[in-house]
VORO-619949 format. One record per residue (C-alpha): residue in one letter; residue number from 1; x, y, z. Coordinates in steps of 0.2 Angstrom, whole numbers, padded with zeros to 4 digits, always signed. Example, Ala and Ser with C-alpha at 12.3 -4.5 7.8 and 13.67 -1.06 7.14 Angstrom:
<rs>
[r "a" 1 [+0062 -0022 +0039]]
[r "s" 2 [+0068 -0005 +0036]]
</rs>
This chain:
<rs>
[r "m" 1 [+0726 +0775 +0295]]
[r "e" 2 [+0741 +0773 +0307]]
[r "g" 3 [+0747 +0755 +0310]]
[r "l" 4 [+0736 +0749 +0296]]
[r "r" 5 [+0740 +0731 +0289]]
[r "i" 6 [+0733 +0725 +0273]]
[r "v" 7 [+0731 +0707 +0267]]
[r "d" 8 [+0726 +0705 +0249]]
[r "v" 9 [+0717 +0689 +0244]]
[r "n" 10 [+0720 +0687 +0225]]
[r "l" 11 [+0706 +0677 +0217]]
[r "g" 12 [+0703 +0686 +0201]]
[r "e" 13 [+0686 +0694 +0200]]
[r "r" 14 [+0683 +0687 +0218]]
[r "s" 15 [+0698 +0696 +0225]]
[r "y" 16 [+0696 +0706 +0241]]
[r "r" 17 [+0706 +0714 +0256]]
[r "a" 18 [+0707 +0711 +0273]]
[r "y" 19 [+0711 +0728 +0283]]
[r "i" 20 [+0719 +0726 +0300]]
[r "s" 21 [+0719 +0741 +0312]]
[r "e" 22 [+0714 +0748 +0328]]
[r "g" 23 [+0698 +0757 +0329]]
[r "l" 24 [+0692 +0750 +0312]]
[r "i" 25 [+0675 +0747 +0317]]
[r "w" 26 [+0672 +0766 +0317]]
[r "r" 27 [+0677 +0767 +0299]]
[r "a" 28 [+0667 +0753 +0293]]
[r "g" 29 [+0654 +0763 +0284]]
[r "e" 30 [+0668 +0773 +0274]]
[r "l" 31 [+0677 +0757 +0270]]
[r "l" 32 [+0661 +0748 +0264]]
[r "a" 33 [+0656 +0763 +0253]]
[r "k" 34 [+0674 +0763 +0245]]
[r "s" 35 [+0675 +0744 +0243]]
[r "l" 36 [+0657 +0739 +0237]]
[r "t" 37 [+0652 +0748 +0222]]
[r "g" 38 [+0634 +0754 +0223]]
[r "l" 39 [+0630 +0748 +0240]]
[r "t" 40 [+0615 +0757 +0248]]
[r "r" 41 [+0608 +0744 +0260]]
[r "c" 42 [+0614 +0730 +0271]]
[r "a" 43 [+0609 +0719 +0285]]
[r "v" 44 [+0620 +0717 +0300]]
[r "i" 45 [+0619 +0699 +0308]]
[r "a" 46 [+0624 +0698 +0326]]
[r "s" 47 [+0620 +0691 +0343]]
[r "k" 48 [+0611 +0702 +0356]]
[r "p" 49 [+0627 +0703 +0367]]
[r "v" 50 [+0638 +0708 +0352]]
[r "q" 51 [+0625 +0721 +0346]]
[r "g" 52 [+0626 +0728 +0363]]
[r "l" 53 [+0645 +0730 +0363]]
[r "f" 54 [+0648 +0735 +0345]]
[r "g" 55 [+0632 +0739 +0336]]
[r "g" 56 [+0633 +0757 +0341]]
[r "p" 57 [+0650 +0761 +0332]]
[r "i" 58 [+0645 +0751 +0316]]
[r "a" 59 [+0628 +0759 +0315]]
[r "k" 60 [+0635 +0777 +0317]]
[r "s" 61 [+0648 +0773 +0304]]
[r "l" 62 [+0635 +0766 +0292]]
[r "e" 63 [+0624 +0781 +0295]]
[r "e" 64 [+0638 +0793 +0291]]
[r "a" 65 [+0642 +0784 +0275]]
[r "g" 66 [+0623 +0786 +0270]]
[r "i" 67 [+0621 +0767 +0270]]
[r "g" 68 [+0604 +0760 +0276]]
[r "f" 69 [+0605 +0745 +0287]]
[r "d" 70 [+0595 +0733 +0299]]
[r "f" 71 [+0601 +0722 +0313]]
[r "i" 72 [+0596 +0704 +0312]]
[r "l" 73 [+0598 +0696 +0329]]
[r "v" 74 [+0603 +0678 +0331]]
[r "p" 75 [+0606 +0666 +0346]]
[r "d" 76 [+0623 +0667 +0354]]
[r "g" 77 [+0636 +0653 +0350]]
[r "e" 78 [+0633 +0637 +0340]]
[r "r" 79 [+0614 +0637 +0343]]
[r "a" 80 [+0613 +0650 +0328]]
[r "k" 81 [+0622 +0639 +0316]]
[r "t" 82 [+0607 +0629 +0310]]
[r "w" 83 [+0597 +0625 +0294]]
[r "e" 84 [+0582 +0632 +0304]]
[r "e" 85 [+0591 +0648 +0308]]
[r "a" 86 [+0597 +0651 +0291]]
[r "g" 87 [+0580 +0649 +0285]]
[r "r" 88 [+0572 +0662 +0297]]
[r "i" 89 [+0586 +0674 +0292]]
[r "l" 90 [+0582 +0672 +0273]]
[r "g" 91 [+0564 +0676 +0277]]
[r "l" 92 [+0570 +0692 +0285]]
[r "l" 93 [+0580 +0697 +0271]]
[r "v" 94 [+0565 +0695 +0260]]
[r "d" 95 [+0555 +0705 +0271]]
[r "l" 96 [+0569 +0719 +0271]]
[r "s" 97 [+0568 +0719 +0252]]
[r "l" 98 [+0587 +0717 +0251]]
[r "d" 99 [+0592 +0715 +0233]]
[r "r" 100 [+0608 +0709 +0223]]
[r "g" 101 [+0616 +0726 +0226]]
[r "s" 102 [+0614 +0724 +0245]]
[r "a" 103 [+0626 +0716 +0257]]
[r "v" 104 [+0626 +0705 +0273]]
[r "i" 105 [+0638 +0710 +0286]]
[r "a" 106 [+0643 +0697 +0299]]
[r "l" 107 [+0647 +0706 +0316]]
[r "g" 108 [+0653 +0692 +0327]]
[r "g" 109 [+0664 +0677 +0330]]
[r "g" 110 [+0666 +0662 +0318]]
[r "t" 111 [+0649 +0656 +0321]]
[r "i" 112 [+0641 +0671 +0315]]
[r "g" 113 [+0654 +0672 +0300]]
[r "d" 114 [+0649 +0655 +0294]]
[r "l" 115 [+0631 +0657 +0296]]
[r "s" 116 [+0630 +0674 +0287]]
[r "a" 117 [+0642 +0668 +0273]]
[r "f" 118 [+0630 +0653 +0270]]
[r "v" 119 [+0615 +0664 +0270]]
[r "s" 120 [+0624 +0677 +0258]]
[r "s" 121 [+0629 +0663 +0246]]
[r "i" 122 [+0611 +0657 +0243]]
[r "y" 123 [+0601 +0672 +0245]]
[r "l" 124 [+0596 +0678 +0228]]
[r "r" 125 [+0609 +0665 +0222]]
[r "g" 126 [+0623 +0676 +0231]]
[r "v" 127 [+0624 +0693 +0238]]
[r "r" 128 [+0640 +0702 +0244]]
[r "h" 129 [+0646 +0698 +0261]]
[r "v" 130 [+0657 +0707 +0274]]
[r "q" 131 [+0666 +0700 +0289]]
[r "v" 132 [+0668 +0711 +0304]]
[r "p" 133 [+0676 +0697 +0317]]
[r "t" 134 [+0675 +0701 +0335]]
[r "t" 135 [+0684 +0685 +0342]]
[r "l" 136 [+0702 +0681 +0341]]
[r "l" 137 [+0697 +0664 +0332]]
[r "s" 138 [+0688 +0673 +0319]]
[r "q" 139 [+0701 +0687 +0317]]
[r "v" 140 [+0715 +0674 +0314]]
[r "d" 141 [+0707 +0662 +0304]]
[r "s" 142 [+0689 +0661 +0298]]
[r "c" 143 [+0686 +0679 +0292]]
[r "i" 144 [+0694 +0676 +0276]]
[r "g" 145 [+0693 +0660 +0265]]
[r "g" 146 [+0675 +0660 +0260]]
[r "k" 147 [+0670 +0644 +0269]]
[r "a" 148 [+0651 +0645 +0273]]
[r "a" 149 [+0641 +0632 +0282]]
[r "v" 150 [+0628 +0627 +0295]]
[r "n" 151 [+0629 +0612 +0306]]
[r "h" 152 [+0619 +0596 +0306]]
[r "p" 153 [+0614 +0584 +0320]]
[r "k" 154 [+0627 +0572 +0313]]
[r "g" 155 [+0642 +0583 +0311]]
[r "k" 156 [+0649 +0601 +0311]]
[r "n" 157 [+0648 +0611 +0294]]
[r "l" 158 [+0641 +0597 +0283]]
[r "i" 159 [+0629 +0609 +0274]]
[r "g" 160 [+0639 +0623 +0266]]
[r "a" 161 [+0647 +0632 +0251]]
[r "f" 162 [+0661 +0643 +0247]]
[r "h" 163 [+0657 +0661 +0246]]
[r "q" 164 [+0671 +0674 +0248]]
[r "p" 165 [+0668 +0690 +0257]]
[r "s" 166 [+0669 +0706 +0247]]
[r "l" 167 [+0678 +0714 +0262]]
[r "t" 168 [+0685 +0709 +0279]]
[r "l" 169 [+0688 +0722 +0293]]
[r "v" 170 [+0699 +0716 +0308]]
[r "d" 171 [+0699 +0728 +0323]]
[r "p" 172 [+0710 +0721 +0337]]
[r "t" 173 [+0702 +0733 +0350]]
[r "l" 174 [+0686 +0723 +0349]]
[r "l" 175 [+0695 +0709 +0358]]
[r "e" 176 [+0697 +0719 +0374]]
[r "t" 177 [+0680 +0713 +0380]]
[r "l" 178 [+0682 +0695 +0374]]
[r "p" 179 [+0681 +0683 +0389]]
[r "g" 180 [+0698 +0675 +0393]]
[r "e" 181 [+0693 +0657 +0389]]
[r "e" 182 [+0687 +0663 +0372]]
[r "f" 183 [+0703 +0672 +0369]]
[r "k" 184 [+0714 +0657 +0373]]
[r "s" 185 [+0702 +0647 +0361]]
[r "g" 186 [+0708 +0659 +0347]]
[r "l" 187 [+0726 +0656 +0352]]
[r "g" 188 [+0724 +0637 +0348]]
[r "e" 189 [+0721 +0642 +0329]]
[r "a" 190 [+0737 +0654 +0330]]
[r "v" 191 [+0748 +0640 +0336]]
[r "k" 192 [+0742 +0629 +0321]]
[r "y" 193 [+0747 +0641 +0309]]
[r "g" 194 [+0764 +0642 +0317]]
[r "v" 195 [+0766 +0623 +0317]]
[r "v" 196 [+0760 +0621 +0299]]
[r "a" 197 [+0768 +0636 +0290]]
[r "d" 198 [+0777 +0649 +0300]]
[r "g" 199 [+0792 +0645 +0312]]
[r "v" 200 [+0794 +0663 +0315]]
[r "l" 201 [+0777 +0665 +0321]]
[r "f" 202 [+0778 +0650 +0333]]
[r "k" 203 [+0795 +0657 +0340]]
[r "a" 204 [+0787 +0674 +0344]]
[r "m" 205 [+0773 +0666 +0353]]
[r "e" 206 [+0786 +0655 +0362]]
[r "a" 207 [+0796 +0670 +0366]]
[r "s" 208 [+0783 +0681 +0373]]
[r "p" 209 [+0767 +0670 +0379]]
[r "r" 210 [+0763 +0683 +0394]]
[r "d" 211 [+0762 +0697 +0381]]
[r "l" 212 [+0750 +0687 +0370]]
[r "l" 213 [+0739 +0682 +0385]]
[r "e" 214 [+0739 +0700 +0391]]
[r "r" 215 [+0733 +0705 +0373]]
[r "r" 216 [+0748 +0717 +0370]]
[r "r" 217 [+0743 +0726 +0354]]
[r "p" 218 [+0759 +0726 +0344]]
[r "l" 219 [+0761 +0706 +0346]]
[r "l" 220 [+0743 +0703 +0343]]
[r "m" 221 [+0743 +0713 +0328]]
[r "e" 222 [+0758 +0704 +0321]]
[r "v" 223 [+0750 +0687 +0326]]
[r "i" 224 [+0734 +0691 +0316]]
[r "y" 225 [+0743 +0698 +0301]]
[r "r" 226 [+0754 +0683 +0300]]
[r "c" 227 [+0740 +0671 +0301]]
[r "l" 228 [+0729 +0679 +0288]]
[r "s" 229 [+0743 +0681 +0276]]
[r "i" 230 [+0747 +0662 +0277]]
[r "k" 231 [+0729 +0658 +0275]]
[r "a" 232 [+0727 +0671 +0260]]
[r "r" 233 [+0742 +0662 +0251]]
[r "i" 234 [+0734 +0645 +0254]]
[r "v" 235 [+0717 +0650 +0248]]
[r "e" 236 [+0724 +0657 +0232]]
[r "l" 237 [+0731 +0640 +0228]]
[r "d" 238 [+0716 +0631 +0233]]
[r "e" 239 [+0701 +0641 +0235]]
[r "r" 240 [+0688 +0627 +0235]]
[r "d" 241 [+0699 +0614 +0245]]
[r "t" 242 [+0701 +0602 +0231]]
[r "k" 243 [+0719 +0602 +0228]]
[r "g" 244 [+0726 +0597 +0244]]
[r "h" 245 [+0735 +0614 +0248]]
[r "r" 246 [+0721 +0620 +0259]]
[r "a" 247 [+0720 +0604 +0268]]
[r "i" 248 [+0735 +0608 +0279]]
[r "l" 249 [+0724 +0621 +0288]]
[r "n" 250 [+0714 +0606 +0295]]
[r "y" 251 [+0729 +0601 +0306]]
[r "g" 252 [+0721 +0597 +0324]]
[r "h" 253 [+0704 +0597 +0316]]
[r "t" 254 [+0700 +0579 +0312]]
[r "v" 255 [+0701 +0575 +0331]]
[r "g" 256 [+0696 +0592 +0336]]
[r "h" 257 [+0680 +0593 +0327]]
[r "a" 258 [+0675 +0576 +0333]]
[r "v" 259 [+0678 +0581 +0351]]
[r "e" 260 [+0669 +0597 +0348]]
[r "h" 261 [+0654 +0588 +0342]]
[r "l" 262 [+0653 +0576 +0356]]
[r "t" 263 [+0657 +0588 +0370]]
[r "g" 264 [+0652 +0606 +0365]]
[r "m" 265 [+0671 +0611 +0370]]
[r "r" 266 [+0676 +0628 +0363]]
[r "h" 267 [+0683 +0626 +0345]]
[r "g" 268 [+0701 +0632 +0348]]
[r "e" 269 [+0702 +0621 +0364]]
[r "a" 270 [+0696 +0606 +0354]]
[r "v" 271 [+0708 +0610 +0340]]
[r "a" 272 [+0723 +0611 +0352]]
[r "l" 273 [+0718 +0594 +0359]]
[r "g" 274 [+0718 +0588 +0342]]
[r "m" 275 [+0735 +0595 +0338]]
[r "e" 276 [+0741 +0585 +0353]]
[r "v" 277 [+0734 +0569 +0348]]
[r "e" 278 [+0739 +0571 +0329]]
[r "a" 279 [+0757 +0576 +0334]]
[r "g" 280 [+0758 +0560 +0344]]
[r "i" 281 [+0752 +0550 +0329]]
[r "s" 282 [+0765 +0559 +0319]]
[r "r" 283 [+0779 +0556 +0331]]
[r "r" 284 [+0775 +0537 +0333]]
[r "m" 285 [+0775 +0536 +0314]]
[r "g" 286 [+0792 +0543 +0313]]
[r "i" 287 [+0786 +0559 +0304]]
[r "m" 288 [+0788 +0572 +0317]]
[r "s" 289 [+0803 +0573 +0330]]
[r "m" 290 [+0800 +0571 +0348]]
[r "e" 291 [+0809 +0588 +0351]]
[r "d" 292 [+0796 +0597 +0340]]
[r "e" 293 [+0782 +0587 +0348]]
[r "e" 294 [+0788 +0594 +0365]]
[r "r" 295 [+0790 +0612 +0359]]
[r "l" 296 [+0771 +0611 +0354]]
[r "l" 297 [+0765 +0604 +0370]]
[r "r" 298 [+0775 +0617 +0380]]
[r "l" 299 [+0768 +0631 +0370]]
[r "l" 300 [+0750 +0624 +0372]]
[r "d" 301 [+0754 +0622 +0391]]
[r "v" 302 [+0760 +0640 +0394]]
[r "l" 303 [+0745 +0647 +0384]]
[r "g" 304 [+0733 +0637 +0395]]
[r "l" 305 [+0727 +0626 +0381]]
[r "r" 306 [+0733 +0609 +0389]]
[r "r" 307 [+0720 +0602 +0400]]
[r "p" 308 [+0715 +0585 +0406]]
[r "p" 309 [+0704 +0578 +0390]]
[r "p" 310 [+0686 +0573 +0393]]
[r "r" 311 [+0683 +0554 +0395]]
[r "l" 312 [+0676 +0549 +0378]]
[r "d" 313 [+0673 +0532 +0369]]
[r "p" 314 [+0687 +0531 +0356]]
[r "m" 315 [+0675 +0522 +0344]]
[r "a" 316 [+0662 +0536 +0346]]
[r "l" 317 [+0676 +0548 +0341]]
[r "m" 318 [+0681 +0537 +0326]]
[r "e" 319 [+0663 +0537 +0320]]
[r "v" 320 [+0662 +0555 +0320]]
[r "m" 321 [+0679 +0557 +0311]]
[r "r" 322 [+0673 +0545 +0298]]
[r "r" 323 [+0658 +0555 +0294]]
[r "d" 324 [+0668 +0571 +0294]]
[r "k" 325 [+0671 +0579 +0276]]
[r "k" 326 [+0690 +0575 +0278]]
[r "a" 327 [+0686 +0556 +0276]]
[r "e" 328 [+0686 +0548 +0259]]
[r "g" 329 [+0678 +0531 +0255]]
[r "g" 330 [+0679 +0526 +0273]]
[r "s" 331 [+0698 +0530 +0275]]
[r "l" 332 [+0703 +0542 +0288]]
[r "r" 333 [+0714 +0556 +0281]]
[r "m" 334 [+0723 +0566 +0294]]
[r "v" 335 [+0735 +0581 +0293]]
[r "l" 336 [+0751 +0576 +0302]]
[r "p" 337 [+0764 +0589 +0307]]
[r "t" 338 [+0782 +0586 +0301]]
[r "g" 339 [+0790 +0599 +0311]]
[r "i" 340 [+0788 +0616 +0318]]
[r "g" 341 [+0785 +0629 +0303]]
[r "s" 342 [+0786 +0615 +0290]]
[r "p" 343 [+0772 +0609 +0279]]
[r "p" 344 [+0763 +0595 +0286]]
[r "s" 345 [+0759 +0578 +0277]]
[r "l" 346 [+0741 +0574 +0272]]
[r "m" 347 [+0740 +0555 +0273]]
[r "k" 348 [+0729 +0540 +0277]]
[r "v" 349 [+0732 +0534 +0294]]
[r "p" 350 [+0729 +0516 +0299]]
[r "g" 351 [+0714 +0515 +0311]]
[r "g" 352 [+0724 +0504 +0324]]
[r "e" 353 [+0737 +0519 +0326]]
[r "v" 354 [+0722 +0532 +0328]]
[r "i" 355 [+0713 +0521 +0340]]
[r "q" 356 [+0728 +0518 +0350]]
[r "q" 357 [+0732 +0537 +0352]]
[r "l" 358 [+0713 +0540 +0356]]
[r "e" 359 [+0714 +0527 +0370]]
[r "a" 360 [+0729 +0535 +0377]]
[r "h" 361 [+0721 +0552 +0378]]
[r "f" 362 [+0703 +0549 +0381]]
[r "h" 363 [+0703 +0534 +0392]]
[r "g" 364 [+0717 +0540 +0403]]
</rs>
């Protein structure tokens, strides 16, 4: 395949590949047959709008590869990522007689990916899972790594597991129909990778923001490849998020998840706001320079990711953050940037410092 990029995730018997190439969705069946030994049947989980856009190509490719399939339609957006919806899907998998040799395909964004990975992890104690991400957010981040979860009324991703995909297929042409606000949301996660791990990536986005916003394919392919390569190396070091390596990927997420939970803001937009708040804490604590903080704010601004923050009660935000899985023993751990492209610092932050920054951002 011309222009094919491959990211290998090396996890012993759980190793897999992420293929990145234009038009890959038309070859999904061929690659599944090649990569998943003995596969004869699968269930494709998607929302109705996504099925309407991309169900035809993936169905044709599966038919040509001789792989039986059924679509399972779920609600659009975060409404799908619930315990109740997971239970409904599990019942349908039983009705379809999927066995341990089958696979579940996630055709959609991060919500579909998380939900289908969670269902795959517990159906028959685990069946194979394939990610076909259709949003920039999922293409640069959540389509590899194996985090599987549904939400709880008290917080995001509180019910979950680790279940690595057997294969990931990233087709940038699927982003052509993605609404502009959703595309910008994905850019928030890409900026995160530049800050915590890749100064070259950050400079490329600084140098050509218009090309990025116009979805020029060469730059877009490079951004996706670099983000997934970084995540693959971190996942290899810390598959189950227990050693601290993987925690650096949570930069912007401690505040971002709380804002997302309380407002319903798009994930990447909330993470961008979280990065801004957490960079401010880092600069005030003498960890990040003002120059690097200003570079971050300029890039977020030119990408359309700096907007007036919603008015929120800082104490309500703190309550959600303390319930978050990144809080330990009532102490608030945060990932604080040390500089553009430099490894961040995972540390406990005094509550007063956090409250001060939250007051400044959310009370105006």
